[in-house]
N, C-alpha and C positions, 0 to 999 in steps of 0.2 A: 398514148402508150401503145406499143405493138401488141398483137395478139399473144396471149400467154401460151407458152410452149407445153407440149407433152412429148416426152422422149421415150423411145423404146430401144431396148437392147435384146439380145437373144432370149433372156430369161426374165426381164423386168420391164415394168411400165413406171415411168417417173412423171408425176403430174403435180400441178400447182395445187396447194391445199385449198379446200373450200371452207365455208363458214363454220361448220360444226366439226371439222377435223381436229380441233384442239382436244377433243375427247380421245381420239386415237393416240395422240401424243401423250396425254395424261396416262393412259393405260400402258403405253410403251415404257415410260420411265418409272412406272410403279414397281417393276421388277428390280429388286435391290442390286442384282448383278449388272443390269443394264445401266442403272443410275450410279454405279460405284465411282465412275470417273467424271461425273457431271457436277461436282461441287456439292454444297450443302443441300439437303432436302428442304423444299419450301414447306411452310406450315399448311398451306392449302394448295395442293397440286392442281386442282381444277382451275382456280383463278390464275395461278402461275402460268399454266399452259395457255389459257385464254389470252393473257397479256403477251406471251411469246408469239402466239398466232397473229395477234394484231401487229406486232413489230415485224413479223415475217411478211404480212400483207403489205405493210408500208415499204419494205425493201423492194417488193415486186412493183409497187405503184410508183415509187420515187426513183428507183435505179434501174428497173427493167430486169432484175434477176433476184433470186431468192432460193429458199429451200424447197425441195420437192418431197412429196410423199411417195414412197416406193411400194409397189405391189408386185407380187410374183405373177408372171404370165400364167394363164391356165387356171390356177387356183384362185387368183385375185387376193391371196393372203397378204395382209399388211406386213411388209418387211421392215420398214423404218422410215427415217427422214434423213435426207442428205442433199447437199448442194452448196450453194454460195449465197451469202447474204451480206448486206452492208453493215459494218460494225463500228461502234464507238465504245470501246471498252473503258476508257477513262483513265488508263494508267500509262498511256504513251507506248513507248517501245515498239512502234510500228503497228499497233493494233487500234489506232484511232483514225476514223474516217478512211476505212480501207475495205476492200473485198476480203471476206473471211470465208474459209471453207469449213464444213462440219459434216459429221455423219453420226448417226445413232441407229443401230441395227438390233432388232428384237432377237432375243437369245435363241429361239428355234432356228434362226437363219445364220448363226455364227458358223464360221469355218467353210462356207460355201462359195466364197469369193464374190458375194453380192455387193459388199461395200466397194470393192475395187471396180466391179463392173458398172455400178451406178455412178460412182464418182468420176470414172473415166468418161462416161457419157455426159455428165453435167459439165465437167471441165472442157470437153470438146465443144459442146454447145456454146459455153461461155466464150471460148477463144474464137469461135466463128462469128458470134453475134455482137461482141463487144471489143473495143480496142484492146490489144494485148497490154497487160499490166500485172503488177505484183499482186499476189494473193497470199494471205497469211492464214495460219491456224495455230491453235494452242492445244497442247496435249499434256496430260499428267504423265510424268516420267515412267510410272509403273504400268501405264497402259501400252504394253509392248505390241499388241496387235495394231493399235492405231498408229504407233510410231512406225512400224514396218509398212503399213499402208501409205502413210504420208510420204515416206521415202520412195516407195514404188511409184507414187504419183508425181515425183519430182520436187518435193518439198525438202528443204535442208534446214537444220536447226541453226538459228542465229542468235538466240538469247534465251533468258529465262525470266520469269516474274514470280515473286514471292508475295502472296497476299497477306493482309493483316493477321489472318488466323494461322499464318506460317505455311499454308498449303502452297505448293510450287507447281508451276506449269512451265513446260518448255515451249518456246515460240519458234515456229517454222515459217518459211516463206518459199514461194514458187515464183520465180521471176522469168517472164517470157520477154525476150527482146523483140521490139517492134520492127 
């Protein structure tokens, strides 16, 4: 595997998560407003984030890309998590065995353009270091900020999925011609 990247933008540092960073993620999604569009709350957020961190590490190890932890330059404040990971959602519709994009930003950093800045850096890095390919993401329709961001990043809606609990997500894709 190649060396793990660290990306920098004008205002952000994006780095590969470390062993204990699942605690940062647990605290990030503890905010009900941040968690609002992330599906049902797990019974034990610590073990849930630990499992997610292990899956994220597996994406880096097996596929050479994954999610970044994002910190603000200067203050080193934790901004959130964003990037690309390998997904197998299990419901088809173009979200099985695919590169998936995602972003979660801590509430104090909403409205500053950090999600766009960080995702543009992550997508640019991915496009330069991996062969061009389709990238998907899923967003709850009421998450207007994420819908706008996805569209600005070049994603277009192609379908929807309704879960057993009747929650719905819109499915988006970004296709880069090789």
